[in-house]
C-alpha positions in Angstrom: 0.0 0.0 0.0 1.1 3.5 -0.7 0.5 6.8 1.0 1.2 10.3 -0.4 2.4 12.5 2.4 0.5 15.8 2.5 3.5 17.7 3.9 6.8 18.4 2.3 9.8 16.7 3.9 11.3 20.1 4.8 8.3 21.0 6.8 8.4 17.8 8.8 12.1 18.3 9.5 11.4 21.9 10.6 8.7 20.6 12.9 10.9 18.0 14.5 13.8 20.4 15.2 11.4 23.1 16.3 10.0 20.6 18.8 13.3 20.6 20.6 12.7 24.2 21.5 9.3 23.4 22.9 10.8 20.8 25.3 11.9 23.4 27.8 11.3 24.1 31.4 8.8 26.9 32.2 8.3 27.7 35.9 9.5 24.2 36.8 7.3 22.4 34.3 8.1 20.8 31.0 6.2 21.0 27.8 6.3 17.8 25.9 6.3 18.0 22.1 3.5 16.1 20.4 5.9 14.1 18.2 7.1 12.2 21.2 3.5 11.2 22.2 2.4 10.5 18.6 5.2 8.0 17.9 3.9 5.6 20.6 1.6 2.7 19.5 -0.9 0.4 21.2 -0.6 -3.2 20.3 -3.6 -5.5 20.7 -4.4 -9.0 19.7 -5.5 -12.4 21.1 -3.5 -12.7 24.3 -1.5 -9.7 23.2 -1.4 -6.2 24.8 1.5 -3.9 24.9 3.1 -0.7 23.7 5.5 0.1 20.9 7.1 3.0 18.9 7.2 3.8 15.2 10.7 4.7 14.0 12.3 5.5 10.7 15.5 6.0 8.9 16.0 7.3 5.3 14.8 4.1 3.7 12.4 2.2 6.0 9.9 2.5 8.8 10.0 0.2 11.8 7.9 -0.9 14.7 10.0 -1.5 17.8 8.6 -3.2 21.0 9.6 -5.7 23.7 10.0 -9.2 22.5 7.8 -10.7 25.1 4.8 -8.6 23.9 4.7 -10.7 20.7 6.6 -13.9 21.4 6.1 -16.7 23.9 8.6 -16.7 26.8 8.7 -20.5 26.9 9.2 -20.8 23.1 10.9 -17.5 22.2 10.5 -18.0 18.4 6.7 -18.7 18.7 4.4 -15.9 18.0 1.6 -15.4 20.6 -0.9 -14.3 18.0 -1.1 -14.6 14.2 -2.4 -11.0 13.8 -2.5 -7.8 15.8 -4.1 -4.4 15.7 -2.0 -1.2 16.0 -3.7 2.0 17.3 -1.9 5.4 17.3 -2.5 9.1 17.0 -0.6 10.8 14.1 -1.0 14.5 15.2 -2.7 14.9 18.6 -3.1 12.2 21.2 -5.8 14.1 23.1 -8.2 15.1 20.3 -7.4 13.0 17.2 -9.6 10.1 16.2 -7.4 6.9 16.4 -5.6 5.6 13.4 -5.9 1.8 13.2 -3.7 -0.7 11.3 -4.5 -4.4 11.0 -1.3 -6.4 10.9 -0.8 -10.0 9.7 2.0 -10.9 12.1 2.4 -14.5 10.9 2.9 -13.3 7.3 5.5 -10.7 8.4 7.4 -13.4 10.2 7.4 -15.7 7.1 8.7 -12.7 5.0 11.6 -12.3 7.4 10.5 -8.8 8.3 10.6 -9.5 12.1 13.9 -9.6 13.9 14.3 -10.6 17.6 17.3 -10.6 19.9 18.0 -14.1 21.3 19.3 -12.6 24.6 17.6 -9.3 25.0 13.9 -8.4 25.3 13.6 -6.4 22.0 11.9 -6.9 18.7 12.0 -4.9 15.4 9.5 -5.2 12.6 10.2 -3.6 9.2 6.8 -2.3 8.1 7.3 0.0 5.1 9.8 1.4 2.7 10.3 5.2 2.3 11.1 6.7 -1.1 11.7 10.3 -2.1 10.0 11.8 -5.1 11.1 14.5 -7.5 8.7 17.0 -6.1 10.1 17.0 -2.6 7.5 14.7 -1.2 8.0 11.1 -0.1 6.0 7.9 -0.5 5.5 5.4 2.3 4.9 2.0 0.8 3.6 -0.4 3.3 4.4 -4.1 2.9 1.6 -6.5 2.0 1.2 -7.9 5.5 -0.2 -4.5 6.6 -3.9 -4.0 6.0 -4.8 -0.4 6.8 -8.3 0.1 8.0 -8.3 3.6 9.4 -4.9 5.3 9.1 -3.4 8.6 8.2 0.2 9.8 8.3 2.5 7.9 10.8 4.5 10.2 13.0 7.6 8.1 13.3 10.6 9.0 15.5 13.9 9.3 13.6 16.5 6.7 14.3 19.1 9.4 14.1 17.8 10.9 17.4 18.7 8.0 19.7 21.1 7.9 22.7 23.1 4.7 23.3 23.8 3.1 26.6 27.1 4.9 27.3 25.6 8.3 26.8 22.7 7.8 29.2 23.4 9.7 32.4 22.5 8.8 35.9 20.1 11.3 37.4 18.8 12.4 34.0 15.1 13.0 33.4 13.2 10.4 31.4 9.7 10.2 30.0 7.8 7.0 29.5 4.9 6.6 27.1 2.6 3.7 26.8 -0.7 2.1 27.3 -1.1 0.5 30.7 -4.1 -1.8 30.7 -4.1 -3.7 34.0 -7.5 -4.1 35.7 -6.9 -1.3 38.1 -6.5 1.1 35.2 -9.9 0.4 33.7 -12.2 3.3 34.4 -15.0 5.1 32.6 -13.2 8.4 33.4 -10.4 7.9 31.0 -9.7 6.3 27.6 -7.2 3.4 28.0 -6.6 3.4 24.2 -4.7 6.7 24.4 -1.1 6.8 25.7 -0.2 8.0 29.2 2.9 9.9 30.1 5.1 9.3 33.1 8.1 11.3 34.2 11.0 9.8 36.2 14.7 9.6 36.7 17.5 7.3 35.5 18.5 5.7 38.8 20.9 3.0 37.6 22.7 1.2 34.7 23.7 -2.4 34.4 26.6 -2.5 31.9 26.7 -6.3 31.7 23.3 -6.5 30.1 23.1 -2.8 29.0 19.8 -2.3 30.8 18.8 1.0 32.3 16.9 1.2 35.6 14.3 4.0 36.0 12.8 5.5 39.1 9.5 5.5 37.2 6.5 3.2 37.5 5.6 0.8 34.7 2.6 -1.5 34.6 1.1 -4.3 32.5 0.6 -2.8 29.0 3.6 -0.5 29.3 5.9 -3.3 28.0 7.6 -2.2 24.7 6.7 1.4 25.3 9.2 4.1 24.4 11.4 5.9 26.9 12.9 9.3 26.0 15.6 11.4 27.8 18.1 14.0 26.9 21.3 13.5 25.0 24.1 14.9 27.3 26.3 15.6 24.2 23.9 18.2 22.7 20.9 18.6 25.0 18.5 17.2 22.4 15.6 14.9 23.1 16.7 11.3 22.4 15.1 7.9 22.4 16.9 5.5 24.8 15.0 2.3 24.7 11.8 0.4 25.5 10.3 -0.8 28.7 11.0 -4.5 29.3 9.8 -5.1 32.9 9.2 -3.6 36.3 11.0 -4.6 39.5 8.8 -6.3 42.1 9.0 -5.5 45.8 8.4 -8.4 48.2 7.1 -7.7 51.7 7.5 -10.6 54.2 5.9 -10.5 57.6 5.5 -13.0 60.4 2.4 -12.7 62.6 2.1 -13.7 66.3 1.2 -17.3 65.4 4.4 -17.6 63.3 2.7 -17.6 59.9 4.5 -15.9 57.1 2.7 -13.4 55.0 4.3 -12.6 51.6 3.0 -9.8 49.4 4.5 -8.8 46.1 3.9 -5.3 44.8 5.3 -2.8 42.2 8.5 -1.2 43.6 8.1 1.7 41.2 11.4 0.9 39.5 11.3 -0.2 35.8 13.8 -1.8 33.4 14.6 -0.4 30.0 16.4 -2.3 27.2 18.8 -0.1 25.3 18.0 1.1 21.8 21.4 -0.3 20.8 20.0 -3.8 20.5 17.3 -2.6 18.1 19.8 -0.7 16.0 21.8 -4.0 15.7 18.7 -5.9 14.6 17.9 -3.2 12.0 21.4 -3.7 10.5 20.7 -7.4 9.9 17.8 -6.7 7.6 18.5 -7.4 4.0 17.7 -5.0 1.1 15.2 -7.4 -0.4 11.8 -6.0 -1.6 8.8 -7.3 0.4 
């Protein structure tokens, strides 16, 4: 499938770099540019719920999420579902009608458009090719495993604006976007199909696995959701990775009769898999046409 973008590439680039200036502190508060919110994606399917992000380079557009959102933990190469639905908001996550894409996951796997890391909880799907045209527009050509039902322009985050593990600084601000959908979140007072923003701090790094620990709560449904911070080299907004898990807190108590009481709860710390692993998977894609 093919979409003709209504905006010239120069205008999109202008908007992206202008958004850096909007991401500034005003009286102790931070204004978050819409492009960060609009790049996040809700994934739904049979036994599948999670978050993801659209990203693009000069040639292709990708969907990046946590591996466990789409693949069985006991059989890591087995898809949990044959098809999924993607929901996102290309321009405004508050007022836009949702854009929806139906996605044949099994067909994408057979076409070798899905890459997973055998050791790290990350998954990359190549979803479309991007081609420039002579009149300064570009065409997005979706591969044939994508069946668009209600979709407009995809607001993908550029792969050039990422921050690797070494450049992630302890104590830095981070912003987590995603679609938490645990039972406690279901309420008639809010729309769970729209992304929620959380702000936290980088509290730790684990060099052996290149995981990043956040002092920021994550819940069921946040898995695969994008995490943004600031690049210490230039101060720009950067994408640092996706949510893989949250850290549990176990409270053990012994009552007067000697019985143990054990209760697990969310410690409010979460774990991020570095974008570096996704970048390595992207490099493994061939240049074949799909």
